[in-house]
C-alpha positions as CSV (number, residue, x, y, z in Angstrom):
1,M,-1.7,-92.7,76.0
2,K,-1.2,-92.7,72.2
3,L,1.5,-95.4,72.2
4,P,-0.5,-98.2,74.0
5,C,-3.5,-97.5,71.7
6,A,-1.2,-97.9,68.6
7,W,0.2,-101.1,70.0
8,L,-3.3,-102.4,70.6
9,L,-4.2,-101.7,67.0
10,V,-1.2,-103.5,65.8
11,V,-1.9,-106.6,67.9
12,L,-5.6,-106.6,66.8
13,A,-4.6,-106.3,63.2
14,S,-2.1,-109.2,63.6
15,V,-4.8,-111.4,65.2
16,L,-7.2,-110.6,62.4
17,Y,-4.5,-111.3,59.8
18,L,-3.6,-114.7,61.3
19,A,-7.3,-115.6,61.7
20,S,-8.1,-114.7,58.1
21,G,-5.1,-116.8,57.0
22,T,-6.3,-119.8,58.9
23,F,-9.8,-119.6,57.5
24,A,-8.4,-119.1,54.1
25,A,-6.2,-122.2,54.5
26,D,-9.1,-124.3,55.8
27,A,-11.6,-123.1,53.1
28,P,-10.3,-125.5,50.4
29,T,-10.4,-128.4,52.8
30,A,-13.9,-127.6,53.9
31,T,-15.0,-127.2,50.2
32,A,-13.5,-130.5,49.3
33,A,-15.2,-132.2,52.2
34,I,-18.6,-130.9,51.1
35,A,-17.9,-131.9,47.5
36,Q,-16.9,-135.4,48.6
37,A,-20.0,-135.7,50.8
38,K,-22.2,-134.8,47.8
39,L,-20.3,-137.3,45.7
40,D,-20.8,-140.1,48.2
41,T,-24.5,-139.3,48.5
42,A,-24.9,-139.4,44.7
43,Q,-22.9,-142.7,44.5
44,S,-25.1,-144.2,47.2
45,K,-28.2,-143.3,45.3
46,A,-26.8,-144.6,42.1
47,D,-25.8,-147.9,43.8
48,S,-29.3,-148.2,45.3
49,A,-30.9,-147.5,41.9
50,Q,-28.6,-150.1,40.2
51,S,-29.4,-152.7,42.9
52,K,-33.1,-152.1,42.2
53,A,-32.6,-152.3,38.5
54,D,-30.7,-155.6,38.9
55,K,-33.4,-157.0,41.1
56,D,-36.2,-156.0,38.7
57,Q,-34.3,-157.1,35.5
58,F,-35.9,-159.5,33.2
59,V,-33.8,-162.1,31.3
60,S,-34.5,-162.9,27.7
61,L,-35.2,-166.6,27.0
62,F,-35.0,-166.2,23.2
63,N,-32.1,-164.7,21.4
64,G,-34.0,-163.9,18.2
65,K,-31.8,-166.0,16.1
66,D,-32.2,-169.7,16.9
67,L,-33.7,-172.1,19.5
68,T,-30.8,-172.0,21.9
69,G,-32.1,-172.8,25.4
70,W,-35.1,-174.8,24.0
71,H,-35.7,-178.2,22.5
72,G,-38.6,-179.7,20.5
73,D,-39.5,-181.4,17.2
74,P,-37.3,-179.7,14.6
75,D,-40.0,-180.5,12.0
76,L,-42.5,-178.3,13.9
77,W,-40.4,-175.4,15.2
78,K,-38.2,-172.8,13.6
79,V,-37.1,-169.1,13.9
80,T,-38.2,-166.7,11.1
81,D,-37.4,-163.0,11.2
82,G,-36.7,-163.0,14.9
83,V,-39.9,-164.9,15.8
84,I,-40.4,-168.5,17.0
85,V,-42.8,-170.1,14.7
86,G,-44.6,-173.4,15.4
87,T,-46.7,-175.0,12.7
88,T,-48.3,-178.3,11.9
89,D,-49.0,-177.3,8.3
90,D,-46.4,-179.8,7.0
91,K,-46.6,-182.5,9.6
92,Q,-49.6,-184.1,11.3
93,I,-49.2,-184.7,15.0
94,K,-51.0,-187.4,17.0
95,H,-50.6,-185.6,20.3
96,N,-49.8,-182.1,21.5
97,S,-46.2,-181.2,21.0
98,F,-44.1,-178.6,22.8
99,L,-41.0,-176.5,22.4
100,I,-39.5,-177.0,25.9
101,S,-37.1,-174.9,27.9
102,D,-33.8,-176.5,28.8
103,K,-34.1,-175.0,32.3
104,P,-36.8,-175.4,34.9
105,Y,-38.3,-172.5,36.8
106,K,-40.0,-172.1,40.2
107,N,-41.3,-168.7,41.1
108,F,-41.2,-166.0,38.4
109,V,-42.9,-163.4,36.2
110,L,-42.9,-164.5,32.6
111,K,-43.6,-162.2,29.7
112,A,-44.2,-163.2,26.1
113,D,-45.8,-161.8,22.9
114,F,-47.8,-164.4,20.9
115,K,-49.9,-164.6,17.8
116,L,-52.2,-167.5,17.2
117,R,-53.3,-168.0,13.6
118,N,-55.9,-170.6,14.5
119,H,-56.9,-173.5,16.8
120,N,-55.4,-173.7,20.3
121,S,-52.1,-173.2,22.0
122,G,-50.6,-172.1,25.3
123,I,-47.6,-171.6,27.5
124,Q,-46.7,-174.5,29.9
125,F,-45.0,-173.6,33.2
126,R,-43.9,-175.6,36.2
127,S,-44.5,-178.6,34.0
128,V,-43.0,-182.1,33.6
129,E,-41.5,-183.1,30.3
130,L,-42.8,-186.4,28.9
131,P,-41.5,-188.5,26.0
132,E,-41.8,-187.2,22.4
133,F,-41.8,-183.5,23.4
134,D,-45.0,-183.9,25.4
135,C,-45.7,-182.1,28.7
136,K,-47.9,-182.3,31.8
137,G,-48.7,-179.4,34.0
138,Y,-50.0,-175.8,34.2
139,Q,-50.7,-174.0,31.0
140,A,-51.7,-170.4,30.3
141,D,-54.1,-171.0,27.4
142,M,-54.8,-169.2,24.1
143,A,-57.3,-170.1,21.5
144,D,-59.2,-168.7,18.5
145,K,-62.4,-169.2,20.5
146,R,-63.3,-170.2,24.0
147,Y,-60.3,-170.9,26.1
148,T,-58.0,-167.8,25.9
149,G,-56.7,-166.8,29.3
150,I,-57.8,-169.8,31.3
151,L,-55.5,-171.7,33.7
152,H,-55.3,-175.1,32.2
153,E,-53.7,-178.2,33.5
154,E,-52.4,-180.5,30.7
155,K,-53.2,-184.1,31.5
156,G,-54.6,-183.0,34.8
157,R,-57.6,-181.0,36.0
158,I,-58.1,-179.4,32.6
159,I,-59.7,-176.0,33.6
160,V,-58.2,-175.0,36.9
161,A,-59.4,-171.4,36.8
162,D,-61.9,-170.1,34.2
163,V,-62.3,-166.7,32.6
164,K,-65.2,-164.4,31.8
165,E,-65.2,-165.0,28.1
166,D,-67.1,-161.8,27.1
167,E,-64.6,-159.6,29.0
168,V,-61.5,-161.4,27.5
169,K,-62.9,-160.6,24.0
170,Q,-62.7,-156.9,24.8
171,H,-58.9,-157.2,25.3
172,Y,-57.8,-159.9,22.9
173,T,-58.3,-160.2,19.1
174,P,-57.5,-163.7,17.7
175,G,-54.9,-163.5,14.9
176,E,-53.2,-160.4,16.2
177,W,-50.2,-160.0,18.4
178,A,-51.0,-160.0,22.1
179,H,-48.9,-159.8,25.3
180,Y,-49.1,-162.5,28.0
181,V,-47.8,-162.0,31.6
182,I,-47.7,-165.0,33.8
183,T,-46.9,-164.7,37.5
184,A,-46.3,-167.8,39.5
185,D,-45.3,-167.2,43.2
186,G,-45.8,-170.1,45.5
187,P,-49.5,-171.2,45.3
188,H,-50.5,-167.9,43.7
189,I,-50.9,-167.7,39.9
190,K,-52.0,-164.7,37.9
191,Q,-52.3,-164.4,34.2
192,E,-52.7,-161.2,32.2
193,I,-53.3,-160.6,28.5
194,N,-52.7,-157.1,27.1
195,G,-52.9,-155.7,30.7
196,Y,-56.2,-157.4,31.5
197,T,-56.1,-160.0,34.4
198,T,-57.8,-163.1,33.1
199,I,-57.3,-165.2,36.2
200,D,-56.0,-164.5,39.7
201,Y,-55.9,-167.9,41.4
202,T,-54.4,-169.4,44.6
203,E,-54.1,-173.2,45.0
204,P,-55.7,-174.6,48.2
205,E,-53.5,-175.6,51.1
206,G,-52.1,-179.0,50.6
207,D,-52.2,-178.9,46.8
208,K,-49.7,-181.3,45.3
209,T,-49.2,-179.7,41.8
210,P,-45.5,-179.3,41.2
211,K,-44.3,-175.8,42.0
212,E,-41.2,-176.0,39.8
213,G,-40.7,-177.3,36.3
214,I,-40.1,-176.5,32.6
215,L,-41.7,-174.0,30.3
216,G,-43.3,-175.2,27.1
217,L,-44.8,-173.6,24.0
218,Q,-47.7,-175.7,22.6
219,L,-48.8,-177.0,19.3
220,H,-52.2,-178.6,19.6
221,A,-53.1,-181.9,17.8
222,G,-56.0,-181.8,15.4
223,Q,-56.5,-179.3,12.6
224,K,-53.4,-177.7,11.0
225,M,-52.3,-174.7,13.0
226,E,-49.7,-172.0,13.5
227,V,-48.5,-170.0,16.5
228,E,-45.8,-167.4,16.9
229,F,-43.8,-166.2,20.0
230,K,-41.3,-163.4,20.6
231,N,-40.0,-161.2,23.4
232,I,-40.0,-164.0,25.8
233,E,-38.5,-162.8,29.1
234,I,-38.5,-164.0,32.7
235,K,-37.7,-162.5,36.1
236,E,-37.2,-165.1,38.8
237,L,-38.7,-164.5,42.2
238,P,-37.4,-165.6,45.6
């Protein structure tokens, strides 16, 4: 009876030895597979995050050095210390004059910092360029008094959407840097200054106002004036 038991123990030990060897051989493969799965998951998340970042990315429209990408009266516009400066101090103008983007835009979110010394200015969008650096179309207005934040239509309906002047004054101080955000998406237009929504407007069905056009930075005729712009960025929408 002792011999069969001994052989049984030998066989059992052999089976366990072979099994342990198999598991040991497979262990590195299993570990590598798990590591690869984790890497693939991380890469997938990274690709997704990059895709979102690309989608949400704003493109600068001003290089901080010169007026590449824009055109206007060179006697009125210049770049000083990384800022676009428009002034009529040295040249009287008979009509409003604009620094105009070379490229037209349709649906977008536009961001820009501005500082108005005095008088009236604005940012044209979806506009039509006219002779002598003039423009016709939508304008997000800025002024030293009444019109800051309105949706204006140059050579059109004038005030398309008005503001609550007393509320705007709580968020904007003339003569100081301020931040404009203009969203144009189909018939819907929203304008914000320093995080405050000045107008949120939707054109009625059948409106014929152009839904694509150039951008323009305004110098207003009349009294001598100066306006500055920087950090101009755009994100185009579908």
